[in-house]
PyMOL Python script that loads the backbone (N, CA, C, O; Angstrom):
from pymol import cmd

cmd.read_pdbstr("""\
ATOM      1  N   MET A   1       1.599 -26.551  39.036  1.00  0.00           N
ATOM      2  CA  MET A   1       2.769 -26.220  38.267  1.00  0.00           C
ATOM      3  C   MET A   1       2.520 -26.599  36.802  1.00  0.00           C
ATOM      4  O   MET A   1       2.171 -27.738  36.493  1.00  0.00           O
ATOM      5  N   LYS A   2       2.705 -25.636  35.920  1.00  0.00           N
ATOM      6  CA  LYS A   2       2.517 -25.887  34.488  1.00  0.00           C
ATOM      7  C   LYS A   2       3.831 -26.301  33.870  1.00  0.00           C
ATOM      8  O   LYS A   2       4.899 -25.800  34.221  1.00  0.00           O
ATOM      9  N   ARG A   3       3.724 -27.220  32.950  1.00  0.00           N
ATOM     10  CA  ARG A   3       4.916 -27.662  32.230  1.00  0.00           C
ATOM     11  C   ARG A   3       4.809 -27.174  30.788  1.00  0.00           C
ATOM     12  O   ARG A   3       3.843 -27.496  30.095  1.00  0.00           O
ATOM     13  N   HIS A   4       5.755 -26.430  30.351  1.00  0.00           N
ATOM     14  CA  HIS A   4       5.805 -25.935  28.972  1.00  0.00           C
ATOM     15  C   HIS A   4       6.995 -26.569  28.279  1.00  0.00           C
ATOM     16  O   HIS A   4       8.077 -26.702  28.851  1.00  0.00           O
ATOM     17  N   THR A   5       6.775 -26.942  27.076  1.00  0.00           N
ATOM     18  CA  THR A   5       7.890 -27.446  26.297  1.00  0.00           C
ATOM     19  C   THR A   5       8.444 -26.323  25.445  1.00  0.00           C
ATOM     20  O   THR A   5       7.738 -25.373  25.109  1.00  0.00           O
ATOM     21  N   VAL A   6       9.677 -26.438  25.110  1.00  0.00           N
ATOM     22  CA  VAL A   6      10.338 -25.407  24.308  1.00  0.00           C
ATOM     23  C   VAL A   6       9.675 -25.291  22.943  1.00  0.00           C
ATOM     24  O   VAL A   6       9.508 -24.177  22.445  1.00  0.00           O
ATOM     25  N   GLY A   7       9.295 -26.386  22.329  1.00  0.00           N
ATOM     26  CA  GLY A   7       8.664 -26.362  21.014  1.00  0.00           C
ATOM     27  C   GLY A   7       7.340 -25.620  21.011  1.00  0.00           C
ATOM     28  O   GLY A   7       7.017 -24.915  20.055  1.00  0.00           O
ATOM     29  N   ARG A   8       6.571 -25.780  22.088  1.00  0.00           N
ATOM     30  CA  ARG A   8       5.270 -25.103  22.157  1.00  0.00           C
ATOM     31  C   ARG A   8       5.454 -23.590  22.253  1.00  0.00           C
ATOM     32  O   ARG A   8       4.736 -22.834  21.597  1.00  0.00           O
ATOM     33  N   LEU A   9       6.397 -23.153  23.053  1.00  0.00           N
ATOM     34  CA  LEU A   9       6.652 -21.718  23.174  1.00  0.00           C
ATOM     35  C   LEU A   9       7.183 -21.136  21.875  1.00  0.00           C
ATOM     36  O   LEU A   9       6.803 -20.029  21.496  1.00  0.00           O
ATOM     37  N   ALA A  10       8.035 -21.844  21.204  1.00  0.00           N
ATOM     38  CA  ALA A  10       8.552 -21.374  19.925  1.00  0.00           C
ATOM     39  C   ALA A  10       7.437 -21.299  18.891  1.00  0.00           C
ATOM     40  O   ALA A  10       7.410 -20.384  18.069  1.00  0.00           O
ATOM     41  N   GLY A  11       6.528 -22.251  18.930  1.00  0.00           N
ATOM     42  CA  GLY A  11       5.395 -22.234  18.003  1.00  0.00           C
ATOM     43  C   GLY A  11       4.477 -21.057  18.254  1.00  0.00           C
ATOM     44  O   GLY A  11       3.953 -20.463  17.312  1.00  0.00           O
ATOM     45  N   GLN A  12       4.278 -20.714  19.523  1.00  0.00           N
ATOM     46  CA  GLN A  12       3.447 -19.569  19.863  1.00  0.00           C
ATOM     47  C   GLN A  12       4.098 -18.285  19.365  1.00  0.00           C
ATOM     48  O   GLN A  12       3.417 -17.423  18.809  1.00  0.00           O
ATOM     49  N   GLY A  13       5.393 -18.149  19.555  1.00  0.00           N
ATOM     50  CA  GLY A  13       6.108 -16.967  19.078  1.00  0.00           C
ATOM     51  C   GLY A  13       6.049 -16.853  17.564  1.00  0.00           C
ATOM     52  O   GLY A  13       5.910 -15.751  17.033  1.00  0.00           O
ATOM     53  N   MET A  14       6.153 -17.968  16.866  1.00  0.00           N
ATOM     54  CA  MET A  14       6.087 -17.961  15.408  1.00  0.00           C
ATOM     55  C   MET A  14       4.699 -17.559  14.938  1.00  0.00           C
ATOM     56  O   MET A  14       4.567 -16.824  13.959  1.00  0.00           O
ATOM     57  N   THR A  15       3.664 -18.027  15.619  1.00  0.00           N
ATOM     58  CA  THR A  15       2.287 -17.669  15.255  1.00  0.00           C
ATOM     59  C   THR A  15       2.065 -16.173  15.427  1.00  0.00           C
ATOM     60  O   THR A  15       1.465 -15.530  14.565  1.00  0.00           O
ATOM     61  N   GLU A  16       2.543 -15.617  16.531  1.00  0.00           N
ATOM     62  CA  GLU A  16       2.409 -14.175  16.746  1.00  0.00           C
ATOM     63  C   GLU A  16       3.161 -13.394  15.673  1.00  0.00           C
ATOM     64  O   GLU A  16       2.668 -12.378  15.184  1.00  0.00           O
ATOM     65  N   TYR A  17       4.323 -13.856  15.313  1.00  0.00           N
ATOM     66  CA  TYR A  17       5.120 -13.208  14.269  1.00  0.00           C
ATOM     67  C   TYR A  17       4.379 -13.229  12.942  1.00  0.00           C
ATOM     68  O   TYR A  17       4.354 -12.222  12.235  1.00  0.00           O
ATOM     69  N   ILE A  18       3.778 -14.350  12.594  1.00  0.00           N
ATOM     70  CA  ILE A  18       3.039 -14.471  11.334  1.00  0.00           C
ATOM     71  C   ILE A  18       1.841 -13.523  11.324  1.00  0.00           C
ATOM     72  O   ILE A  18       1.552 -12.907  10.299  1.00  0.00           O
ATOM     73  N   ILE A  19       1.148 -13.402  12.442  1.00  0.00           N
ATOM     74  CA  ILE A  19      -0.007 -12.489  12.517  1.00  0.00           C
ATOM     75  C   ILE A  19       0.443 -11.050  12.326  1.00  0.00           C
ATOM     76  O   ILE A  19      -0.207 -10.294  11.605  1.00  0.00           O
ATOM     77  N   ILE A  20       1.538 -10.661  12.955  1.00  0.00           N
ATOM     78  CA  ILE A  20       2.041  -9.289  12.809  1.00  0.00           C
ATOM     79  C   ILE A  20       2.461  -9.021  11.372  1.00  0.00           C
ATOM     80  O   ILE A  20       2.144  -7.964  10.827  1.00  0.00           O
ATOM     81  N   VAL A  21       3.163  -9.951  10.751  1.00  0.00           N
ATOM     82  CA  VAL A  21       3.582  -9.784   9.355  1.00  0.00           C
ATOM     83  C   VAL A  21       2.363  -9.686   8.439  1.00  0.00           C
ATOM     84  O   VAL A  21       2.360  -8.887   7.503  1.00  0.00           O
ATOM     85  N   ALA A  22       1.333 -10.487   8.696  1.00  0.00           N
ATOM     86  CA  ALA A  22       0.114 -10.431   7.879  1.00  0.00           C
ATOM     87  C   ALA A  22      -0.574  -9.079   8.018  1.00  0.00           C
ATOM     88  O   ALA A  22      -1.045  -8.530   7.022  1.00  0.00           O
ATOM     89  N   LEU A  23      -0.644  -8.532   9.223  1.00  0.00           N
ATOM     90  CA  LEU A  23      -1.262  -7.214   9.418  1.00  0.00           C
ATOM     91  C   LEU A  23      -0.474  -6.115   8.711  1.00  0.00           C
ATOM     92  O   LEU A  23      -1.061  -5.201   8.132  1.00  0.00           O
ATOM     93  N   ILE A  24       0.840  -6.203   8.756  1.00  0.00           N
ATOM     94  CA  ILE A  24       1.676  -5.226   8.047  1.00  0.00           C
ATOM     95  C   ILE A  24       1.461  -5.341   6.545  1.00  0.00           C
ATOM     96  O   ILE A  24       1.384  -4.329   5.850  1.00  0.00           O
ATOM     97  N   ALA A  25       1.365  -6.565   6.041  1.00  0.00           N
ATOM     98  CA  ALA A  25       1.140  -6.764   4.611  1.00  0.00           C
ATOM     99  C   ALA A  25      -0.207  -6.205   4.186  1.00  0.00           C
ATOM    100  O   ALA A  25      -0.308  -5.584   3.128  1.00  0.00           O
ATOM    101  N   ILE A  26      -1.235  -6.410   4.981  1.00  0.00           N
ATOM    102  CA  ILE A  26      -2.564  -5.883   4.651  1.00  0.00           C
ATOM    103  C   ILE A  26      -2.537  -4.359   4.627  1.00  0.00           C
ATOM    104  O   ILE A  26      -3.121  -3.743   3.736  1.00  0.00           O
ATOM    105  N   ALA A  27      -1.863  -3.748   5.597  1.00  0.00           N
ATOM    106  CA  ALA A  27      -1.750  -2.290   5.622  1.00  0.00           C
ATOM    107  C   ALA A  27      -0.981  -1.778   4.405  1.00  0.00           C
ATOM    108  O   ALA A  27      -1.352  -0.759   3.822  1.00  0.00           O
ATOM    109  N   ALA A  28       0.078  -2.473   4.023  1.00  0.00           N
ATOM    110  CA  ALA A  28       0.868  -2.057   2.859  1.00  0.00           C
ATOM    111  C   ALA A  28       0.062  -2.179   1.577  1.00  0.00           C
ATOM    112  O   ALA A  28       0.134  -1.304   0.715  1.00  0.00           O
ATOM    113  N   ILE A  29      -0.699  -3.249   1.441  1.00  0.00           N
ATOM    114  CA  ILE A  29      -1.533  -3.423   0.249  1.00  0.00           C
ATOM    115  C   ILE A  29      -2.588  -2.322   0.174  1.00  0.00           C
ATOM    116  O   ILE A  29      -2.838  -1.769  -0.897  1.00  0.00           O
ATOM    117  N   GLY A  30      -3.200  -2.010   1.302  1.00  0.00           N
ATOM    118  CA  GLY A  30      -4.195  -0.933   1.319  1.00  0.00           C
ATOM    119  C   GLY A  30      -3.600   0.411   0.953  1.00  0.00           C
ATOM    120  O   GLY A  30      -4.198   1.168   0.188  1.00  0.00           O
ATOM    121  N   THR A  31      -2.432   0.714   1.488  1.00  0.00           N
ATOM    122  CA  THR A  31      -1.769   1.979   1.172  1.00  0.00           C
ATOM    123  C   THR A  31      -1.365   2.032  -0.289  1.00  0.00           C
ATOM    124  O   THR A  31      -1.540   3.058  -0.947  1.00  0.00           O
ATOM    125  N   TYR A  32      -0.831   0.941  -0.796  1.00  0.00           N
ATOM    126  CA  TYR A  32      -0.413   0.917  -2.193  1.00  0.00           C
ATOM    127  C   TYR A  32      -1.607   1.031  -3.129  1.00  0.00           C
ATOM    128  O   TYR A  32      -1.512   1.682  -4.170  1.00  0.00           O
ATOM    129  N   SER A  33      -2.732   0.409  -2.778  1.00  0.00           N
ATOM    130  CA  SER A  33      -3.897   0.513  -3.655  1.00  0.00           C
ATOM    131  C   SER A  33      -4.438   1.938  -3.669  1.00  0.00           C
ATOM    132  O   SER A  33      -5.016   2.372  -4.665  1.00  0.00           O
ATOM    133  N   LEU A  34      -4.256   2.668  -2.570  1.00  0.00           N
ATOM    134  CA  LEU A  34      -4.718   4.046  -2.511  1.00  0.00           C
ATOM    135  C   LEU A  34      -3.746   5.002  -3.207  1.00  0.00           C
ATOM    136  O   LEU A  34      -4.177   5.929  -3.893  1.00  0.00           O
ATOM    137  N   LEU A  35      -2.448   4.786  -3.037  1.00  0.00           N
ATOM    138  CA  LEU A  35      -1.445   5.730  -3.537  1.00  0.00           C
ATOM    139  C   LEU A  35      -0.558   5.173  -4.639  1.00  0.00           C
ATOM    140  O   LEU A  35       0.397   5.838  -5.040  1.00  0.00           O
ATOM    141  N   GLY A  36      -0.839   3.983  -5.139  1.00  0.00           N
ATOM    142  CA  GLY A  36       0.042   3.310  -6.088  1.00  0.00           C
ATOM    143  C   GLY A  36       0.326   4.094  -7.350  1.00  0.00           C
ATOM    144  O   GLY A  36       1.483   4.215  -7.753  1.00  0.00           O
ATOM    145  N   GLN A  37      -0.701   4.628  -7.981  1.00  0.00           N
ATOM    146  CA  GLN A  37      -0.508   5.368  -9.227  1.00  0.00           C
ATOM    147  C   GLN A  37       0.330   6.619  -8.997  1.00  0.00           C
ATOM    148  O   GLN A  37       1.176   6.958  -9.825  1.00  0.00           O
ATOM    149  N   THR A  38       0.108   7.299  -7.895  1.00  0.00           N
ATOM    150  CA  THR A  38       0.893   8.492  -7.576  1.00  0.00           C
ATOM    151  C   THR A  38       2.367   8.140  -7.405  1.00  0.00           C
ATOM    152  O   THR A  38       3.239   8.833  -7.928  1.00  0.00           O
ATOM    153  N   VAL A  39       2.640   7.073  -6.678  1.00  0.00           N
ATOM    154  CA  VAL A  39       4.031   6.652  -6.449  1.00  0.00           C
ATOM    155  C   VAL A  39       4.686   6.247  -7.767  1.00  0.00           C
ATOM    156  O   VAL A  39       5.842   6.594  -8.013  1.00  0.00           O
ATOM    157  N   ARG A  40       3.967   5.522  -8.610  1.00  0.00           N
ATOM    158  CA  ARG A  40       4.542   5.098  -9.894  1.00  0.00           C
ATOM    159  C   ARG A  40       4.883   6.293 -10.772  1.00  0.00           C
ATOM    160  O   ARG A  40       5.952   6.319 -11.383  1.00  0.00           O
ATOM    161  N   THR A  41       3.995   7.285 -10.849  1.00  0.00           N
ATOM    162  CA  THR A  41       4.267   8.431 -11.711  1.00  0.00           C
ATOM    163  C   THR A  41       5.384   9.301 -11.136  1.00  0.00           C
ATOM    164  O   THR A  41       6.166   9.870 -11.897  1.00  0.00           O
ATOM    165  N   GLN A  42       5.474   9.417  -9.817  1.00  0.00           N
ATOM    166  CA  GLN A  42       6.580  10.174  -9.230  1.00  0.00           C
ATOM    167  C   GLN A  42       7.912   9.466  -9.477  1.00  0.00           C
ATOM    168  O   GLN A  42       8.923  10.116  -9.743  1.00  0.00           O
ATOM    169  N   THR A  43       7.910   8.154  -9.390  1.00  0.00           N
ATOM    170  CA  THR A  43       9.128   7.397  -9.682  1.00  0.00           C
ATOM    171  C   THR A  43       9.535   7.565 -11.146  1.00  0.00           C
ATOM    172  O   THR A  43      10.720   7.683 -11.459  1.00  0.00           O
ATOM    173  N   ALA A  44       8.549   7.576 -12.032  1.00  0.00           N
ATOM    174  CA  ALA A  44       8.841   7.796 -13.452  1.00  0.00           C
ATOM    175  C   ALA A  44       9.437   9.186 -13.666  1.00  0.00           C
ATOM    176  O   ALA A  44      10.360   9.357 -14.463  1.00  0.00           O
ATOM    177  N   GLY A  45       8.908  10.169 -12.954  1.00  0.00           N
ATOM    178  CA  GLY A  45       9.446  11.529 -13.050  1.00  0.00           C
ATOM    179  C   GLY A  45      10.886  11.598 -12.582  1.00  0.00           C
ATOM    180  O   GLY A  45      11.715  12.257 -13.210  1.00  0.00           O
ATOM    181  N   LEU A  46      11.190  10.920 -11.479  1.00  0.00           N
ATOM    182  CA  LEU A  46      12.568  10.884 -10.994  1.00  0.00           C
ATOM    183  C   LEU A  46      13.493  10.228 -12.015  1.00  0.00           C
ATOM    184  O   LEU A  46      14.599  10.710 -12.260  1.00  0.00           O
ATOM    185  N   ALA A  47      13.039   9.136 -12.603  1.00  0.00           N
ATOM    186  CA  ALA A  47      13.857   8.441 -13.603  1.00  0.00           C
ATOM    187  C   ALA A  47      14.104   9.334 -14.818  1.00  0.00           C
ATOM    188  O   ALA A  47      15.211   9.353 -15.356  1.00  0.00           O
ATOM    189  N   LEU A  48      13.090  10.068 -15.252  1.00  0.00           N
ATOM    190  CA  LEU A  48      13.262  10.977 -16.389  1.00  0.00           C
ATOM    191  C   LEU A  48      14.264  12.084 -16.065  1.00  0.00           C
ATOM    192  O   LEU A  48      15.120  12.405 -16.889  1.00  0.00           O
ATOM    193  N   GLU A  49      14.164  12.669 -14.870  1.00  0.00           N
ATOM    194  CA  GLU A  49      15.093  13.737 -14.485  1.00  0.00           C
ATOM    195  C   GLU A  49      16.520  13.211 -14.385  1.00  0.00           C
ATOM    196  O   GLU A  49      17.458  13.891 -14.802  1.00  0.00           O
ATOM    197  N   ILE A  50      16.695  12.012 -13.841  1.00  0.00           N
ATOM    198  CA  ILE A  50      18.041  11.438 -13.755  1.00  0.00           C
ATOM    199  C   ILE A  50      18.605  11.202 -15.148  1.00  0.00           C
ATOM    200  O   ILE A  50      19.809  11.335 -15.369  1.00  0.00           O
ATOM    201  N   ALA A  51      17.723  10.849 -16.096  1.00  0.00           N
ATOM    202  CA  ALA A  51      18.156  10.605 -17.470  1.00  0.00           C
ATOM    203  C   ALA A  51      18.370  11.908 -18.242  1.00  0.00           C
ATOM    204  O   ALA A  51      18.788  11.878 -19.400  1.00  0.00           O
ATOM    205  N   GLY A  52      18.087  13.049 -17.613  1.00  0.00           N
ATOM    206  CA  GLY A  52      18.313  14.327 -18.265  1.00  0.00           C
ATOM    207  C   GLY A  52      17.147  14.793 -19.119  1.00  0.00           C
ATOM    208  O   GLY A  52      17.301  15.714 -19.921  1.00  0.00           O
ATOM    209  N   GLN A  53      15.999  14.184 -18.965  1.00  0.00           N
ATOM    210  CA  GLN A  53      14.819  14.570 -19.732  1.00  0.00           C
ATOM    211  C   GLN A  53      13.858  15.346 -18.837  1.00  0.00           C
ATOM    212  O   GLN A  53      13.992  15.344 -17.613  1.00  0.00           O
ATOM    213  N   SER A  54      12.895  16.006 -19.460  1.00  0.00           N
ATOM    214  CA  SER A  54      11.901  16.755 -18.700  1.00  0.00           C
ATOM    215  C   SER A  54      10.899  15.802 -18.058  1.00  0.00           C
ATOM    216  O   SER A  54      10.397  14.878 -18.698  1.00  0.00           O
ATOM    217  N   ALA A  55      10.622  16.044 -16.796  1.00  0.00           N
ATOM    218  CA  ALA A  55       9.669  15.208 -16.065  1.00  0.00           C
ATOM    219  C   ALA A  55       8.323  15.881 -15.925  1.00  0.00           C
ATOM    220  O   ALA A  55       7.478  15.408 -15.166  1.00  0.00           O
ATOM    221  N   GLN A  56       8.095  16.984 -16.643  1.00  0.00           N
ATOM    222  CA  GLN A  56       6.846  17.729 -16.478  1.00  0.00           C
ATOM    223  C   GLN A  56       5.605  16.872 -16.753  1.00  0.00           C
ATOM    224  O   GLN A  56       4.647  16.961 -15.986  1.00  0.00           O
ATOM    225  N   PRO A  57       5.572  16.045 -17.809  1.00  0.00           N
ATOM    226  CA  PRO A  57       4.379  15.199 -17.996  1.00  0.00           C
ATOM    227  C   PRO A  57       4.154  14.227 -16.829  1.00  0.00           C
ATOM    228  O   PRO A  57       3.010  13.987 -16.442  1.00  0.00           O
ATOM    229  N   ALA A  58       5.218  13.676 -16.275  1.00  0.00           N
ATOM    230  CA  ALA A  58       5.085  12.758 -15.136  1.00  0.00           C
ATOM    231  C   ALA A  58       4.623  13.505 -13.889  1.00  0.00           C
ATOM    232  O   ALA A  58       3.837  12.975 -13.104  1.00  0.00           O
ATOM    233  N   ILE A  59       5.106  14.730 -13.704  1.00  0.00           N
ATOM    234  CA  ILE A  59       4.685  15.533 -12.559  1.00  0.00           C
ATOM    235  C   ILE A  59       3.205  15.863 -12.663  1.00  0.00           C
ATOM    236  O   ILE A  59       2.478  15.781 -11.673  1.00  0.00           O
ATOM    237  N   THR A  60       2.757  16.232 -13.844  1.00  0.00           N
ATOM    238  CA  THR A  60       1.338  16.517 -14.061  1.00  0.00           C
ATOM    239  C   THR A  60       0.495  15.274 -13.819  1.00  0.00           C
ATOM    240  O   THR A  60      -0.560  15.343 -13.190  1.00  0.00           O
ATOM    241  N   SER A  61       0.963  14.143 -14.319  1.00  0.00           N
ATOM    242  CA  SER A  61       0.253  12.881 -14.127  1.00  0.00           C
ATOM    243  C   SER A  61       0.201  12.490 -12.653  1.00  0.00           C
ATOM    244  O   SER A  61      -0.813  11.972 -12.186  1.00  0.00           O
ATOM    245  N   ALA A  62       1.286  12.734 -11.916  1.00  0.00           N
ATOM    246  CA  ALA A  62       1.315  12.435 -10.484  1.00  0.00           C
ATOM    247  C   ALA A  62       0.321  13.302  -9.728  1.00  0.00           C
ATOM    248  O   ALA A  62      -0.343  12.830  -8.804  1.00  0.00           O
ATOM    249  N   GLY A  63       0.216  14.563 -10.114  1.00  0.00           N
ATOM    250  CA  GLY A  63      -0.765  15.449  -9.486  1.00  0.00           C
ATOM    251  C   GLY A  63      -2.184  14.993  -9.733  1.00  0.00           C
ATOM    252  O   GLY A  63      -3.019  15.032  -8.829  1.00  0.00           O
ATOM    253  N   THR A  64      -2.465  14.558 -10.954  1.00  0.00           N
ATOM    254  CA  THR A  64      -3.788  14.042 -11.292  1.00  0.00           C
ATOM    255  C   THR A  64      -4.093  12.770 -10.501  1.00  0.00           C
ATOM    256  O   THR A  64      -5.199  12.600  -9.989  1.00  0.00           O
ATOM    257  N   ALA A  65      -3.107  11.882 -10.407  1.00  0.00           N
ATOM    258  CA  ALA A  65      -3.301  10.639  -9.657  1.00  0.00           C
ATOM    259  C   ALA A  65      -3.510  10.926  -8.170  1.00  0.00           C
ATOM    260  O   ALA A  65      -4.317  10.260  -7.522  1.00  0.00           O
ATOM    261  N   ALA A  66      -2.795  11.907  -7.626  1.00  0.00           N
ATOM    262  CA  ALA A  66      -2.963  12.258  -6.217  1.00  0.00           C
ATOM    263  C   ALA A  66      -4.361  12.807  -5.952  1.00  0.00           C
ATOM    264  O   ALA A  66      -4.978  12.481  -4.938  1.00  0.00           O
ATOM    265  N   ALA A  67      -4.859  13.642  -6.868  1.00  0.00           N
ATOM    266  CA  ALA A  67      -6.210  14.179  -6.717  1.00  0.00           C
ATOM    267  C   ALA A  67      -7.244  13.054  -6.781  1.00  0.00           C
ATOM    268  O   ALA A  67      -8.218  13.062  -6.029  1.00  0.00           O
ATOM    269  N   GLN A  68      -7.034  12.096  -7.671  1.00  0.00           N
ATOM    270  CA  GLN A  68      -7.952  10.960  -7.780  1.00  0.00           C
ATOM    271  C   GLN A  68      -7.896  10.100  -6.519  1.00  0.00           C
ATOM    272  O   GLN A  68      -8.924   9.598  -6.064  1.00  0.00           O
ATOM    273  N   SER A  69      -6.706   9.928  -5.957  1.00  0.00           N
ATOM    274  CA  SER A  69      -6.566   9.167  -4.713  1.00  0.00           C
ATOM    275  C   SER A  69      -7.324   9.841  -3.583  1.00  0.00           C
ATOM    276  O   SER A  69      -7.967   9.172  -2.775  1.00  0.00           O
ATOM    277  N   GLN A  70      -7.249  11.169  -3.525  1.00  0.00           N
ATOM    278  CA  GLN A  70      -7.968  11.908  -2.490  1.00  0.00           C
ATOM    279  C   GLN A  70      -9.471  11.746  -2.663  1.00  0.00           C
ATOM    280  O   GLN A  70     -10.195  11.553  -1.687  1.00  0.00           O
ATOM    281  N   THR A  71      -9.939  11.824  -3.900  1.00  0.00           N
ATOM    282  CA  THR A  71     -11.368  11.643  -4.175  1.00  0.00           C
ATOM    283  C   THR A  71     -11.820  10.252  -3.763  1.00  0.00           C
ATOM    284  O   THR A  71     -12.877  10.101  -3.151  1.00  0.00           O
ATOM    285  N   ASN A  72     -11.034   9.237  -4.089  1.00  0.00           N
ATOM    286  CA  ASN A  72     -11.383   7.863  -3.723  1.00  0.00           C
ATOM    287  C   ASN A  72     -11.333   7.655  -2.217  1.00  0.00           C
ATOM    288  O   ASN A  72     -12.113   6.870  -1.678  1.00  0.00           O
ATOM    289  N   ALA A  73     -10.423   8.348  -1.526  1.00  0.00           N
ATOM    290  CA  ALA A  73     -10.259   8.152  -0.086  1.00  0.00           C
ATOM    291  C   ALA A  73     -11.454   8.668   0.701  1.00  0.00           C
ATOM    292  O   ALA A  73     -11.785   8.112   1.748  1.00  0.00           O
ATOM    293  N   ILE A  74     -12.103   9.714   0.223  1.00  0.00           N
ATOM    294  CA  ILE A  74     -13.214  10.275   0.991  1.00  0.00           C
ATOM    295  C   ILE A  74     -14.545   9.615   0.674  1.00  0.00           C
ATOM    296  O   ILE A  74     -15.540   9.888   1.345  1.00  0.00           O
ATOM    297  N   GLN A  75     -14.582   8.754  -0.331  1.00  0.00           N
ATOM    298  CA  GLN A  75     -15.823   8.057  -0.656  1.00  0.00           C
ATOM    299  C   GLN A  75     -16.036   6.905   0.310  1.00  0.00           C
ATOM    300  O   GLN A  75     -15.091   6.221   0.705  1.00  0.00           O
ATOM    301  N   ARG A  76     -17.292   6.700   0.685  1.00  0.00           N
ATOM    302  CA  ARG A  76     -17.624   5.583   1.549  1.00  0.00           C
ATOM    303  C   ARG A  76     -17.517   4.301   0.750  1.00  0.00           C
ATOM    304  O   ARG A  76     -18.053   4.195  -0.353  1.00  0.00           O
ATOM    305  N   LYS A  77     -16.825   3.334   1.310  1.00  0.00           N
ATOM    306  CA  LYS A  77     -16.677   2.034   0.653  1.00  0.00           C
ATOM    307  C   LYS A  77     -17.394   0.985   1.480  1.00  0.00           C
ATOM    308  O   LYS A  77     -17.225   0.906   2.697  1.00  0.00           O
ATOM    309  N   GLY A  78     -18.175   0.203   0.816  1.00  0.00           N
ATOM    310  CA  GLY A  78     -18.850  -0.915   1.449  1.00  0.00           C
ATOM    311  C   GLY A  78     -18.968  -2.035   0.442  1.00  0.00           C
ATOM    312  O   GLY A  78     -18.486  -1.915  -0.684  1.00  0.00           O
ATOM    313  N   LEU A  79     -19.593  -3.101   0.829  1.00  0.00           N
ATOM    314  CA  LEU A  79     -19.733  -4.215  -0.095  1.00  0.00           C
ATOM    315  C   LEU A  79     -20.640  -3.870  -1.273  1.00  0.00           C
ATOM    316  O   LEU A  79     -20.521  -4.464  -2.344  1.00  0.00           O
ATOM    317  N   ASP A  80     -21.539  -2.919  -1.077  1.00  0.00           N
ATOM    318  CA  ASP A  80     -22.450  -2.556  -2.160  1.00  0.00           C
ATOM    319  C   ASP A  80     -21.793  -1.726  -3.255  1.00  0.00           C
ATOM    320  O   ASP A  80     -22.251  -1.771  -4.397  1.00  0.00           O
ATOM    321  N   ASN A  81     -20.730  -0.964  -2.952  1.00  0.00           N
ATOM    322  CA  ASN A  81     -20.094  -0.117  -3.958  1.00  0.00           C
ATOM    323  C   ASN A  81     -18.576  -0.282  -3.988  1.00  0.00           C
ATOM    324  O   ASN A  81     -17.866   0.637  -4.397  1.00  0.00           O
ATOM    325  N   TYR A  82     -18.081  -1.412  -3.572  1.00  0.00           N
ATOM    326  CA  TYR A  82     -16.625  -1.593  -3.461  1.00  0.00           C
ATOM    327  C   TYR A  82     -15.920  -1.492  -4.818  1.00  0.00           C
ATOM    328  O   TYR A  82     -14.806  -0.973  -4.883  1.00  0.00           O
ATOM    329  N   GLU A  83     -16.519  -1.959  -5.869  1.00  0.00           N
ATOM    330  CA  GLU A  83     -15.886  -1.945  -7.194  1.00  0.00           C
ATOM    331  C   GLU A  83     -15.882  -0.558  -7.836  1.00  0.00           C
ATOM    332  O   GLU A  83     -15.119  -0.329  -8.774  1.00  0.00           O
ATOM    333  N   ALA A  84     -16.701   0.362  -7.366  1.00  0.00           N
ATOM    334  CA  ALA A  84     -16.798   1.697  -7.970  1.00  0.00           C
ATOM    335  C   ALA A  84     -15.487   2.455  -7.750  1.00  0.00           C
ATOM    336  O   ALA A  84     -15.080   2.670  -6.608  1.00  0.00           O
ATOM    337  N   ASN A  85     -14.833   2.853  -8.824  1.00  0.00           N
ATOM    338  CA  ASN A  85     -13.601   3.636  -8.796  1.00  0.00           C
ATOM    339  C   ASN A  85     -12.515   2.974  -7.959  1.00  0.00           C
ATOM    340  O   ASN A  85     -11.728   3.672  -7.319  1.00  0.00           O
ATOM    341  N   ASN A  86     -12.454   1.693  -7.946  1.00  0.00           N
ATOM    342  CA  ASN A  86     -11.461   0.981  -7.150  1.00  0.00           C
ATOM    343  C   ASN A  86     -10.472   0.289  -8.072  1.00  0.00           C
ATOM    344  O   ASN A  86     -10.489  -0.932  -8.227  1.00  0.00           O
ATOM    345  N   HIS A  87      -9.616   1.088  -8.676  1.00  0.00           N
ATOM    346  CA  HIS A  87      -8.616   0.540  -9.609  1.00  0.00           C
ATOM    347  C   HIS A  87      -7.276   1.093  -9.349  1.00  0.00           C
ATOM    348  O   HIS A  87      -6.319   0.742 -10.039  1.00  0.00           O
TER     349      HIS A  87
END
""", "prot")
cmd.dss("prot")
cmd.show_as("cartoon", "prot")
cmd.util.cbc("prot")
cmd.orient("prot")
């Protein structure tokens, strides 16, 4: 018969929760590093349109950033070339 204390079980649950949150954070950071510039320029375009101004420069910039993200996504990344185009 195993004896478990309530504190030990709660600690195990907290550890699992922390691991899941860390994995979600890593995925979010990776996605943002890949698509961050595109999201920022699209948000700027939305803000310009809400303010009643033309968002055409922001839309063009978002398209350029999206194309650059696609180019970066298909490149092989390793420790030897990780810094190349990784901004």
